C-alpha positions in Angstrom: -29.2 39.5 25.4 -25.7 39.4 26.8 -23.4 38.0 24.1 -20.1 36.4 25.0 -17.6 35.6 22.3 -15.1 32.8 23.2 -11.7 32.9 21.4 -10.0 29.8 19.9 -7.8 29.2 22.9 -10.7 29.2 25.4 -12.8 27.1 23.0 -10.1 24.4 23.0 -9.8 24.6 26.8 -13.5 24.2 27.3 -13.7 21.4 24.8 -10.9 19.6 26.7 -12.6 20.2 30.0 -15.9 18.8 28.6 -14.1 15.6 27.4 -12.5 15.1 30.8 -15.8 15.6 32.6 -17.4 13.1 30.2 -14.6 10.6 30.9 -15.1 10.9 34.7 -18.8 10.5 34.4 -18.7 7.4 32.2 -16.3 5.8 34.7 -18.6 6.5 37.6 -22.0 5.9 36.1 -22.6 2.3 35.3 -25.4 3.0 32.8 -23.1 5.1 30.6 -20.3 2.5 30.7 -22.5 -0.5 30.1 -24.0 0.9 26.9 -20.7 2.4 25.6 -21.8 6.0 25.5 -18.7 8.0 24.4 -17.0 10.4 26.7 -17.2 13.2 24.2 -20.9 12.8 23.8 -21.5 12.7 27.6 -19.4 15.8 28.3 -20.6 17.6 25.2 -24.3 17.1 26.0 -23.7 18.2 29.6 -21.9 21.3 28.3 -24.6 21.9 25.7 -27.2 21.8 28.5 -25.3 24.4 30.5 -25.1 26.7 27.5 -28.8 26.2 26.8 -29.7 27.1 30.4 -27.6 30.2 30.2 -29.4 31.3 27.0 -32.9 30.4 28.2 -32.8 31.4 31.8 -30.1 34.0 31.9 -30.3 35.6 28.5 -26.6 34.9 27.9 -25.6 33.8 24.4 -22.2 32.2 24.0 -20.5 32.0 20.6 -17.5 29.8 20.2 -14.7 30.1 17.7 -15.4 27.6 14.9 -12.0 27.8 13.2 -10.8 24.3 14.1 -14.2 22.6 13.5 -13.5 21.5 10.0 -9.7 20.6 10.4 -10.3 18.5 13.5 -13.3 16.8 12.0 -11.3 15.9 8.9 -8.4 14.8 11.1 -10.8 12.4 12.9 -12.0 10.7 9.7 -8.4 10.6 8.4 -7.5 8.4 11.4 -10.4 6.2 10.5 -9.0 5.7 7.0 -5.5 5.1 8.3 -6.9 2.3 10.5 -8.5 0.4 7.6 -6.4 -2.7 6.9 -7.5 -4.5 3.7 -5.8 -7.7 4.9 -8.0 -7.8 8.0 -11.1 -7.3 5.8 -10.1 -10.1 3.5 -10.1 -12.5 6.4 -13.8 -11.8 7.0 -14.9 -14.0 4.1 -18.5 -14.9 3.5 -19.6 -13.6 6.9 -18.2 -10.2 6.2 -20.1 -10.1 2.8 -23.4 -11.0 4.5 -22.7 -8.3 7.1 -22.0 -5.7 4.4 -25.3 -6.5 2.6 -27.3 -6.2 5.9 -25.6 -2.9 6.7 -26.1 -1.5 3.2 -29.8 -2.5 3.4 -30.2 -0.8 6.7 -28.6 2.4 5.4 -31.0 2.4 2.4 -34.0 1.8 4.7 -33.0 4.7 7.0 -32.8 7.1 4.1 -36.1 5.9 2.5 -37.9 6.4 5.8 -36.2 9.8 6.5 -37.0 11.3 3.1 -40.5 9.9 3.1 -41.2 11.4 6.5 -39.7 14.7 5.4 -41.9 14.9 2.3 -44.9 14.0 4.4 -44.3 17.0 6.6 -43.5 19.2 3.6 -39.8 19.5 4.5 -36.7 19.6 2.3 -35.6 16.0 1.5 -32.1 16.8 2.8 -33.6 17.0 6.3 -34.8 13.4 5.8 -31.3 12.4 4.8 -29.9 14.2 7.9 -32.2 12.2 10.1 -31.3 9.0 8.2 -28.1 7.2 7.6 -25.9 10.4 7.8 -26.5 10.6 11.5 -28.0 7.3 12.6 -25.0 5.4 11.1 -22.5 8.1 10.5 -22.6 9.8 13.9 -21.8 13.2 15.1 -18.7 13.9 12.9 -20.6 13.0 9.7 -23.6 15.1 10.9 -21.3 18.1 11.3 -19.6 17.6 7.9 -22.8 17.1 5.9 -24.8 19.6 7.9 -22.2 22.3 7.1 -22.4 21.3 3.4 -26.2 21.5 3.3 -26.1 24.8 5.1 -23.6 26.3 2.6 -25.2 24.9 -0.6 -28.9 24.7 0.3 -29.1 27.4 3.0 -31.0 25.0 5.3 -30.8 26.9 8.6 -30.5 24.8 11.7 -29.6 21.6 9.9 -26.3 21.2 11.7 -28.1 21.4 15.1 -30.7 18.9 13.7 -27.9 16.6 12.7 -26.3 16.7 16.2 -29.6 16.0 17.8 -30.4 13.1 15.4 -26.9 11.6 15.9 -27.3 11.8 19.7 -30.7 10.1 19.5 -29.2 7.3 17.3 -26.3 6.9 19.7 -28.3 6.7 22.9 -31.1 4.6 21.6 -28.7 2.4 19.7 -27.0 1.7 23.0 -30.3 1.2 24.8 -31.5 -1.3 22.2 -28.3 -2.8 21.0 -26.8 -3.4 24.5 -29.6 -5.5 25.9 -30.0 -7.3 22.6 -26.3 -8.2 22.4 -26.5 -9.4 26.0 -29.5 -11.6 25.1 -27.5 -13.1 22.2 -24.5 -13.8 24.4 -26.8 -15.6 27.0 -28.7 -17.5 24.3 -25.6 -18.9 22.6 -23.7 -19.3 26.0 -20.8 -17.3 24.6 -17.9 -17.1 27.1 -14.6 -15.2 26.9 -11.3 -16.4 28.2 -11.3 -13.9 31.1 -7.9 -12.7 30.0 -7.0 -9.3 28.6 -5.7 -9.4 25.1 -3.0 -7.0 23.8 -2.1 -6.0 20.3 1.4 -4.9 21.2 2.9 -8.4 20.6 5.5 -7.6 23.3 6.4 -9.6 26.4 3.9 -9.2 29.1 1.1 -8.7 26.6 -1.4 -10.0 29.1 -1.0 -6.8 31.1 -3.8 -4.2 30.7 -1.1 -1.4 30.9 -0.4 -0.2 27.3 3.1 0.2 26.1 4.5 3.8 26.1 4.1 5.6 22.8 7.5 6.5 21.2 7.9 10.1 20.2 9.0 9.1 16.6 5.8 7.0 16.3 3.7 10.0 17.3 5.5 12.2 14.8 5.2 9.6 12.0 1.5 9.2 12.7 1.0 13.0 12.5 2.9 13.1 9.3 0.6 10.5 7.7 -2.5 12.4 9.0 -1.4 15.7 7.6 -0.3 14.3 4.3 -3.7 12.5 3.9 -5.5 15.8 4.8 -3.4 17.9 2.4 -4.0 15.5 -0.5 -7.6 15.0 0.5 -8.3 18.8 0.5 -6.5 19.1 -2.9 -8.7 16.3 -4.4 -11.8 18.0 -2.9 -10.9 21.3 -4.6 -10.1 19.6 -7.9 -12.8 17.0 -8.4 -14.9 16.8 -5.2 -17.5 19.5 -6.0 -18.8 18.5 -9.4 -21.7 16.2 -10.3 -20.5 13.6 -7.7 -20.3 15.7 -4.5 -18.3 14.3 -1.6 -17.3 16.3 1.5 -13.6 17.0 2.1 -13.4 14.5 5.0 -14.3 11.6 2.7 -11.4 12.4 0.4 -9.0 12.6 3.3 -10.3 9.3 4.6 -9.9 7.6 1.2 -6.3 8.9 1.0 -5.7 7.5 4.5 -7.0 4.1 3.4 -4.6 4.1 0.4 -1.6 5.1 2.4 -2.3 2.6 5.1 -2.5 -0.3 2.7 0.4 0.8 0.4 2.7 1.2 3.4 
């Protein structure tokens, strides 16, 4: 085996390159754009394929610096929390409540099937959870977070890789099944859009598809909220997040982000 260790700077450069390649591919391949396959997944899967071929055919094993894996993963979920507006949720009314019940039932069903199948094959129940709602509904970020936790606490080797594979399966097949089904619903109910591009800027010329430039102070303020949410989230995780009710650090940062968004 030839082992290549990639430092943190080259890891970031390769990750950025993979994202750009994924973006270019989704713009040029109609199938990827039609079913909303994310740029990061397209570029990441292509990159993973190259690394796998190097390992299988060339005997070259590449190891990347994982230092930023947890911070960037937590940062991603923090931005999700900072985007949660309680006023918008309140406007959903009865329809939102019905949707919540349906989604909660689907999450429970995914976990019941996953754990049942894991036990049928004499596998650890956590593997069934990893192939359940953690990945099929949570996606790649949740897979990485919970997979790392299961690896550290349960010593389940390969569970992070399993989670990434299950999340990719859920994403691709969700697009393949959900896209055509959504199209059928649109045709059945004869739903039509206005044909105009909507903008959330609220500024003159809002009909234009060109976004308004991002002010530097807005970017700095956003980073401030993200880092404050992460700092408080990590502190809460260290203090109360590892007891009887175990929640990964990214959940705490997400919750803090929700609170800050709605208080401010």
